[in-house]
C-alpha positions as CSV (number, residue, x, y, z in Angstrom):
1,M,21.9,-19.5,-10.1
2,L,23.4,-18.0,-7.0
3,Q,27.2,-18.0,-6.5
4,L,29.0,-16.8,-3.4
5,I,32.7,-16.3,-3.5
6,T,35.0,-15.7,-0.6
7,L,38.3,-14.1,-1.3
8,I,41.1,-13.4,1.1
9,S,43.8,-11.3,-0.2
10,D,47.2,-13.1,0.0
11,Q,48.7,-9.8,1.3
12,L,46.3,-9.9,4.3
13,Q,46.8,-13.5,5.2
14,H,50.5,-13.8,4.4
15,S,52.3,-10.5,4.7
16,H,55.6,-12.0,3.6
17,L,54.3,-12.5,0.1
18,S,55.0,-10.0,-2.6
19,Q,52.5,-7.3,-3.6
20,D,52.0,-9.1,-6.9
21,S,50.4,-12.1,-5.4
22,I,47.0,-13.2,-6.8
23,P,44.2,-13.4,-4.2
24,V,42.8,-16.8,-3.5
25,S,39.2,-17.5,-4.3
26,T,36.9,-20.2,-3.0
27,L,33.5,-21.2,-4.5
28,L,31.1,-22.0,-1.7
29,F,28.3,-23.2,-3.9
30,G,27.1,-22.8,-7.5
31,D,28.5,-23.7,-10.9
32,A,32.2,-24.3,-10.7
33,S,32.6,-23.9,-14.5
34,D,31.5,-20.2,-14.3
35,N,34.4,-18.2,-13.1
36,T,32.8,-14.7,-13.5
37,S,32.3,-14.3,-9.7
38,S,35.8,-15.5,-9.0
39,S,37.4,-13.3,-11.5
40,L,35.5,-10.2,-10.4
41,A,36.2,-10.9,-6.7
42,Q,40.0,-11.4,-7.4
43,K,40.2,-8.1,-9.2
44,L,38.4,-6.3,-6.4
45,A,40.5,-8.0,-3.7
46,S,43.7,-7.0,-5.5
47,K,42.5,-3.4,-5.7
48,T,41.3,-3.1,-2.1
49,K,43.6,-5.5,-0.3
50,K,40.6,-6.6,1.6
51,Q,38.4,-9.7,1.9
52,I,35.7,-9.6,-0.8
53,F,32.4,-11.5,-1.1
54,V,30.9,-11.5,-4.5
55,S,27.5,-13.0,-5.6
56,Y,27.2,-12.5,-9.4
57,N,24.2,-14.1,-10.9
58,I,23.5,-12.0,-13.9
59,Q,22.8,-14.1,-17.0
60,N,24.4,-11.7,-19.4
61,T,28.0,-13.0,-19.6
62,D,29.2,-10.7,-22.4
63,S,32.7,-9.5,-21.5
64,G,31.7,-5.9,-22.2
65,F,28.8,-6.1,-19.8
66,I,30.9,-7.6,-17.1
67,L,33.5,-4.8,-17.6
68,L,30.7,-2.2,-17.1
69,V,29.6,-3.9,-13.9
70,E,33.2,-4.0,-12.6
71,N,33.8,-0.3,-13.5
72,R,30.5,0.7,-11.8
73,I,31.6,-1.0,-8.6
74,K,35.0,0.7,-8.8
75,E,33.2,4.1,-9.2
76,E,31.1,3.3,-6.1
77,M,34.3,2.4,-4.2
78,A,35.9,5.7,-5.2
79,A,32.9,7.8,-4.4
80,F,32.2,6.1,-1.0
81,P,35.4,4.6,0.3
82,D,34.0,4.5,3.9
83,K,31.5,1.9,2.7
84,F,34.2,-0.4,1.5
């Protein structure tokens, strides 16, 4: 199942909000009961302060596996900041 999430960091859209604001996520299509994409996108938007698009359709929903995926993305972001 394909999910596409659009996130716009509150800090980018509303500069008057505090730095602790939680980014807003919107499900464009897919299963609304699966918040994996939304959660991952919110974490990445908070870290980067940028608009994030996440499509997460990996069937393994083990929290340990999701953490590995998140950490790998963060490693890529650190290694290639110009790509993000």
